[in-house]
C-alpha positions as a Markdown table, in Angstrom:
| # | Residue | x | y | z |
|---|---|---|---|---|
| 1 | Met | -81.3 | -65.5 | -13.9 |
| 2 | Lys | -79.8 | -63.0 | -15.2 |
| 3 | His | -81.9 | -63.1 | -18.5 |
| 4 | Ile | -85.1 | -63.4 | -16.2 |
| 5 | Leu | -84.0 | -60.5 | -14.1 |
| 6 | Val | -83.8 | -58.4 | -17.8 |
| 7 | Ala | -86.8 | -59.4 | -18.7 |
| 8 | Leu | -89.1 | -58.0 | -15.7 |
| 9 | Leu | -87.2 | -55.2 | -15.9 |
| 10 | Gly | -87.9 | -54.4 | -19.4 |
| 11 | Ala | -91.2 | -55.3 | -18.8 |
| 12 | Leu | -91.5 | -52.6 | -16.2 |
| 13 | Thr | -89.4 | -50.0 | -18.5 |
| 14 | Val | -91.6 | -50.6 | -21.3 |
| 15 | Ser | -95.1 | -50.3 | -19.4 |
| 16 | Ala | -94.4 | -46.9 | -18.0 |
| 17 | Met | -94.0 | -44.8 | -21.7 |
| 18 | Pro | -97.3 | -43.7 | -22.6 |
| 19 | Thr | -99.1 | -45.4 | -25.6 |
| 20 | Met | -100.5 | -44.1 | -28.5 |
| 21 | Val | -103.2 | -46.8 | -28.8 |
| 22 | Gln | -105.8 | -48.1 | -26.6 |
| 23 | Ala | -107.4 | -51.2 | -26.3 |
| 24 | Gln | -110.7 | -51.5 | -27.8 |
| 25 | Asp | -111.6 | -54.2 | -25.8 |
| 26 | Ala | -110.0 | -56.2 | -22.3 |
| 27 | Ser | -107.8 | -58.5 | -23.0 |
| 28 | Pro | -108.6 | -61.8 | -21.2 |
| 29 | Leu | -104.8 | -62.1 | -20.5 |
| 30 | Thr | -103.0 | -59.7 | -18.5 |
| 31 | Phe | -99.3 | -59.0 | -16.8 |
| 32 | Asn | -97.8 | -57.6 | -14.2 |
| 33 | Val | -94.1 | -56.8 | -12.9 |
| 34 | Ser | -93.2 | -55.5 | -9.5 |
| 35 | Val | -89.9 | -54.9 | -7.1 |
| 36 | Thr | -90.0 | -54.8 | -3.3 |
| 37 | Thr | -87.7 | -54.2 | -0.6 |
| 38 | Asp | -88.7 | -57.8 | 0.5 |
| 39 | Tyr | -90.3 | -60.9 | -0.2 |
| 40 | Arg | -92.6 | -62.0 | 3.1 |
| 41 | Tyr | -94.6 | -65.1 | 2.6 |
| 42 | Arg | -96.9 | -65.6 | 5.3 |
| 43 | Gly | -94.7 | -63.1 | 7.2 |
| 44 | Ile | -91.8 | -65.1 | 6.5 |
| 45 | Ser | -88.9 | -63.7 | 4.3 |
| 46 | Gln | -88.0 | -65.6 | 1.5 |
| 47 | Thr | -84.9 | -63.5 | 0.5 |
| 48 | Arg | -82.9 | -63.2 | 3.4 |
| 49 | Leu | -84.6 | -59.4 | 4.4 |
| 50 | Lys | -83.2 | -58.5 | 0.7 |
| 51 | Pro | -85.1 | -57.2 | -2.5 |
| 52 | Ala | -87.1 | -59.3 | -4.8 |
| 53 | Met | -87.9 | -59.1 | -8.3 |
| 54 | Gln | -91.2 | -60.6 | -9.4 |
| 55 | Gly | -93.8 | -60.8 | -12.6 |
| 56 | Gly | -96.6 | -62.6 | -13.1 |
| 57 | Ala | -99.4 | -63.7 | -16.1 |
| 58 | Asp | -103.3 | -64.3 | -15.7 |
| 59 | Tyr | -105.7 | -66.0 | -18.4 |
| 60 | Asp | -109.5 | -65.2 | -18.0 |
| 61 | Leu | -111.2 | -68.6 | -19.0 |
| 62 | Gly | -114.0 | -67.6 | -19.1 |
| 63 | Asn | -117.8 | -68.1 | -17.2 |
| 64 | Gly | -115.3 | -67.8 | -13.8 |
| 65 | Phe | -112.5 | -69.9 | -14.9 |
| 66 | Tyr | -108.7 | -68.8 | -14.7 |
| 67 | Val | -105.6 | -70.0 | -14.8 |
| 68 | Gly | -102.0 | -67.3 | -14.1 |
| 69 | Thr | -98.2 | -68.0 | -13.1 |
| 70 | Trp | -96.0 | -65.8 | -10.9 |
| 71 | Ala | -92.2 | -65.9 | -10.1 |
| 72 | Ser | -90.1 | -64.2 | -7.3 |
| 73 | Thr | -86.5 | -64.7 | -7.3 |
| 74 | Ile | -85.7 | -66.3 | -3.7 |
| 75 | Lys | -83.0 | -66.8 | -0.9 |
| 76 | Trp | -84.3 | -69.7 | 1.5 |
| 77 | Ile | -83.7 | -72.4 | -0.7 |
| 78 | Lys | -79.9 | -72.0 | -0.2 |
| 79 | Asp | -80.4 | -71.0 | 3.5 |
| 80 | Gly | -82.1 | -74.7 | 3.4 |
| 81 | Gly | -79.2 | -76.3 | 2.1 |
| 82 | Gly | -80.4 | -76.8 | -1.5 |
| 83 | Asp | -80.0 | -74.7 | -5.0 |
| 84 | Gly | -82.0 | -72.5 | -6.8 |
| 85 | Asn | -82.6 | -69.1 | -6.6 |
| 86 | Leu | -86.2 | -69.5 | -8.1 |
| 87 | Glu | -89.8 | -69.8 | -7.5 |
| 88 | Val | -92.6 | -70.5 | -9.9 |
| 89 | Asp | -96.3 | -70.8 | -9.3 |
| 90 | Val | -98.6 | -72.6 | -11.3 |
| 91 | Tyr | -102.2 | -72.1 | -10.5 |
| 92 | Gly | -105.7 | -72.7 | -12.0 |
| 93 | Gly | -109.5 | -72.1 | -10.9 |
| 94 | Tyr | -113.1 | -70.9 | -10.2 |
| 95 | Lys | -114.4 | -67.8 | -9.2 |
| 96 | Thr | -118.5 | -67.2 | -8.6 |
| 97 | Glu | -121.0 | -65.2 | -6.5 |
| 98 | Leu | -123.1 | -67.0 | -4.7 |
| 99 | Ser | -125.5 | -64.7 | -3.0 |
| 100 | Lys | -125.2 | -60.9 | -3.5 |
| 101 | Gly | -121.8 | -59.5 | -2.0 |
| 102 | Leu | -121.0 | -63.2 | -1.7 |
| 103 | Asn | -118.4 | -64.6 | -3.5 |
| 104 | Leu | -116.6 | -68.2 | -3.4 |
| 105 | Asp | -112.8 | -68.5 | -4.9 |
| 106 | Val | -111.3 | -72.0 | -5.2 |
| 107 | Gly | -108.6 | -73.7 | -6.8 |
| 108 | Val | -105.6 | -75.6 | -7.1 |
| 109 | Leu | -101.9 | -74.1 | -6.5 |
| 110 | Thr | -98.4 | -75.5 | -7.3 |
| 111 | Tyr | -95.1 | -74.0 | -6.0 |
| 112 | Ile | -92.4 | -74.6 | -8.3 |
| 113 | Tyr | -88.4 | -74.4 | -6.9 |
| 114 | Pro | -86.3 | -75.6 | -10.3 |
| 115 | Ser | -83.6 | -77.8 | -8.9 |
| 116 | Asn | -84.2 | -76.8 | -5.5 |
| 117 | Lys | -81.7 | -80.6 | -4.4 |
| 118 | Leu | -83.7 | -80.6 | -1.3 |
| 119 | Asn | -84.9 | -83.7 | 0.1 |
| 120 | Pro | -87.9 | -83.8 | 0.9 |
| 121 | Ser | -88.9 | -81.6 | -2.5 |
| 122 | Ala | -89.9 | -78.0 | -1.6 |
| 123 | Asn | -91.6 | -78.4 | -4.3 |
| 124 | Thr | -95.8 | -78.0 | -2.5 |
| 125 | Thr | -98.9 | -78.1 | -4.0 |
| 126 | Glu | -102.1 | -76.6 | -2.3 |
| 127 | Leu | -105.8 | -76.4 | -2.6 |
| 128 | Tyr | -107.4 | -73.2 | -1.4 |
| 129 | Gly | -111.0 | -71.8 | -1.2 |
| 130 | Ala | -111.9 | -68.5 | -0.7 |
| 131 | Leu | -115.1 | -66.5 | 0.6 |
| 132 | Ser | -115.9 | -62.4 | 0.4 |
| 133 | Phe | -117.9 | -61.0 | 1.8 |
| 134 | Gly | -118.2 | -56.8 | 1.4 |
| 135 | Val | -114.2 | -56.1 | 2.3 |
| 136 | Val | -113.7 | -59.2 | 4.5 |
| 137 | Thr | -112.1 | -62.6 | 2.7 |
| 138 | Ala | -111.3 | -65.9 | 4.7 |
| 139 | Lys | -109.3 | -68.0 | 2.8 |
| 140 | Tyr | -107.7 | -71.4 | 3.9 |
| 141 | Ser | -104.7 | -73.5 | 1.9 |
| 142 | His | -104.8 | -77.1 | 2.4 |
| 143 | Ser | -101.4 | -78.9 | 1.2 |
| 144 | Val | -101.8 | -82.2 | -0.5 |
| 145 | Thr | -98.0 | -82.7 | -0.5 |
| 146 | Asn | -95.3 | -82.2 | 2.2 |
| 147 | Leu | -95.0 | -78.4 | 2.7 |
| 148 | Phe | -92.2 | -76.4 | 1.5 |
| 149 | Gly | -89.4 | -79.1 | 2.5 |
| 150 | Phe | -90.4 | -80.4 | 5.9 |
| 151 | Ala | -90.8 | -84.1 | 6.4 |
| 152 | Asp | -94.3 | -85.6 | 6.5 |
| 153 | Ser | -96.0 | -82.5 | 6.8 |
| 154 | Lys | -98.5 | -83.3 | 3.9 |
| 155 | Gln | -102.0 | -82.0 | 4.9 |
| 156 | Ser | -100.5 | -78.5 | 6.4 |
| 157 | Gly | -102.9 | -76.2 | 6.4 |
| 158 | Tyr | -103.0 | -72.0 | 6.3 |
| 159 | Leu | -105.9 | -69.9 | 7.6 |
| 160 | Asp | -106.1 | -66.0 | 6.4 |
| 161 | Leu | -108.2 | -63.2 | 7.5 |
| 162 | Ser | -108.2 | -60.4 | 5.5 |
| 163 | Ala | -109.8 | -57.1 | 4.9 |
| 164 | Thr | -109.5 | -54.6 | 1.8 |
| 165 | Leu | -110.1 | -51.0 | 2.7 |
| 166 | Asp | -111.4 | -48.3 | -0.1 |
| 167 | Leu | -109.8 | -45.2 | 1.7 |
| 168 | Gly | -110.5 | -42.9 | -1.3 |
| 169 | Asp | -108.5 | -40.7 | -3.8 |
| 170 | Gly | -106.4 | -44.1 | -5.4 |
| 171 | Phe | -105.4 | -45.3 | -1.3 |
| 172 | Thr | -105.9 | -49.0 | 0.1 |
| 173 | Leu | -105.8 | -50.1 | 3.6 |
| 174 | Thr | -105.6 | -54.0 | 4.1 |
| 175 | Pro | -104.9 | -55.6 | 7.8 |
| 176 | His | -104.2 | -58.9 | 8.1 |
| 177 | Ile | -103.7 | -61.8 | 10.4 |
| 178 | Gly | -102.7 | -65.6 | 9.6 |
| 179 | His | -101.8 | -69.1 | 10.7 |
| 180 | Gln | -99.8 | -71.1 | 9.7 |
| 181 | Ser | -99.7 | -74.9 | 11.1 |
| 182 | Val | -97.4 | -77.7 | 9.8 |
| 183 | Lys | -98.7 | -81.1 | 10.3 |
| 184 | Asn | -96.5 | -83.1 | 12.0 |
| 185 | Leu | -94.4 | -80.4 | 13.1 |
| 186 | Ser | -95.6 | -77.6 | 16.4 |
| 187 | Ser | -92.1 | -75.6 | 16.5 |
| 188 | Ala | -92.6 | -74.6 | 12.8 |
| 189 | Ser | -96.3 | -74.0 | 13.4 |
| 190 | Tyr | -96.8 | -69.9 | 14.1 |
| 191 | Thr | -99.1 | -66.6 | 13.4 |
| 192 | Asp | -98.3 | -63.6 | 11.1 |
| 193 | Tyr | -99.7 | -60.4 | 10.8 |
| 194 | Ala | -99.7 | -57.4 | 8.4 |
| 195 | Leu | -101.4 | -54.1 | 7.9 |
| 196 | Thr | -100.6 | -52.7 | 4.2 |
| 197 | Leu | -100.8 | -49.1 | 2.8 |
| 198 | Thr | -101.1 | -48.9 | -0.9 |
| 199 | Lys | -101.7 | -45.8 | -3.7 |
| 200 | Asp | -102.6 | -46.0 | -7.2 |
| 201 | Tyr | -100.3 | -43.4 | -9.1 |
| 202 | Ala | -99.6 | -43.4 | -12.7 |
| 203 | Gly | -100.7 | -46.5 | -13.6 |
| 204 | Phe | -98.1 | -48.2 | -10.9 |
| 205 | Thr | -99.5 | -49.6 | -7.3 |
| 206 | Phe | -97.1 | -48.0 | -4.6 |
| 207 | Gly | -97.3 | -50.4 | -1.3 |
| 208 | Leu | -95.6 | -50.1 | 2.3 |
| 209 | Ser | -96.7 | -52.6 | 4.5 |
| 210 | Ala | -95.9 | -53.3 | 8.6 |
| 211 | Val | -95.3 | -57.2 | 8.4 |
| 212 | Gly | -93.9 | -60.1 | 11.5 |
| 213 | Thr | -94.8 | -63.1 | 13.2 |
| 214 | Asn | -95.1 | -64.7 | 16.5 |
| 215 | Thr | -91.8 | -67.2 | 15.7 |
| 216 | Asp | -88.4 | -66.6 | 15.8 |
| 217 | Ser | -87.6 | -70.7 | 14.3 |
| 218 | Tyr | -87.0 | -69.2 | 10.6 |
| 219 | Val | -83.8 | -68.1 | 10.4 |
| 220 | Gly | -81.4 | -67.5 | 7.0 |
| 221 | Ala | -78.1 | -66.5 | 7.1 |
| 222 | Gly | -77.9 | -65.9 | 11.0 |
| 223 | Lys | -81.1 | -63.6 | 10.7 |
| 224 | Asn | -84.7 | -63.7 | 12.0 |
| 225 | Leu | -86.8 | -64.5 | 8.7 |
| 226 | Gly | -90.3 | -63.6 | 10.6 |
| 227 | Lys | -89.0 | -60.8 | 12.3 |
| 228 | Asp | -91.2 | -57.5 | 12.1 |
| 229 | Gly | -90.3 | -54.9 | 9.6 |
| 230 | Leu | -91.6 | -52.4 | 7.2 |
| 231 | Val | -91.6 | -53.8 | 3.2 |
| 232 | Leu | -91.8 | -51.5 | 0.3 |
| 233 | Ser | -92.9 | -52.5 | -3.1 |
| 234 | Val | -94.4 | -51.2 | -6.8 |
| 235 | Lys | -96.3 | -52.7 | -8.7 |
| 236 | Lys | -97.2 | -52.3 | -12.4 |
| 237 | Ala | -100.2 | -54.7 | -14.4 |
| 238 | Phe | -100.9 | -54.2 | -17.6 |
């Protein structure tokens, strides 16, 4: 884990340094690194309301196809009685324009928690589909395995509605609302919401999010992991 954190910090530092050579052609391979005061996923803190380091890579295969991976430090696996402090996501999909202004994005995403030792395993695979029109995006994710360690939760679903509003001068406002339905466990189902303001500056993206849920069923180390809160982040793509 220490090696992963050092690598992410190194990438963030190097990417901030001025470069003497500009790429002649856009590369199909891109990278991103970020730090955040709290890793919230679908409104629930994955890090016990504490900071996380994150990074990923994406590859454009051409003709609308893509693959990628992303990783983050986490704490919730240990809170659940398992082991491991890392999440690794692997995904692939296809994007296309159905008609003017209407875009489709479909794919598959697997969340991997190395050596999580939970039973059922926390490892989860979802199929997803998203439609975007103008600034609005609706996305549905459907689990084809048990969902994040919940027993008998195959075929759980998450519906997400968001908008991306360009405010000018590098500012973007993104309102979001989503609902997680956990198959055969209604007490774990909930709604989350967020309002995120980002600012692009000097090659970085700075973010401030107000985020929360309508549930107190998710607890880690005695903390309500879905409570309302503010999250600060900084991200660098290169």
